[in-house]
C-alpha positions, 0 to 999 in steps of 0.5 A: 386922031379924029376920035379926039376931036369934037368937030372937024371940017376942011378948015378947022379942028376942035378938041378938048384938053380935059377930055383928052388927058391920058396921064403918063402919056407924053404924046397925045395928038389932038389936031393937025392941019397942013404945017402945024399940029397941037398935042398934049403932054401929060406927065405924072409927078416925076415923069421926064424925058431925055435931053433931045431936040426936033430938027425940023420942028419949033415947039411951043409948051403951055402949061395947062395944069401943074408945073413944067421943069425945063432944062436946056444945055446952056448955063442959065437954061433951068426953070420951072413954069406954072399954069399960064406960062409957056416956053417957045423952042426953035427947031433943033435946040436941045431941051429936056421936060420934067414934072417936078410934082407933086401933082400931074402936069399937063402941057398943051404943045403947038408944034410946026411940022417940017415940009420935008421930014428930017432923017430923024424927028428926035435927036437925043443930046447923048447921041450928038457930037456935043453930047458925046464930047461932054460925056467923055470929058465927064469920065 
């Protein structure tokens, strides 16, 4: 991670969004101190992830470039954010990120790091009890 930082000492770390963008890469670590971290999510137009949750981590995604289409599992949790807008997601809450395009999307992610690591850092909705029930009901 140090190679992505322009300055680092015991008390602070400095990095650049523009210098660290790797399009198509959903996880580019920039900084980490104690119980928090900053990561870039660089999505090509159309790129998305699966519905998932992070049991021990709150996440904030700030749209830096492009658009971010965010979907949750509850009714009404479907929105598109633009540059300067952000979403704050509590630990264990299911969501899905998608870049609706047409240009690449860059999202700066701020996340908490749990003191005790959960058994799994990412839990996909399809593997959850609710996801399995919804899949069975859809058949």
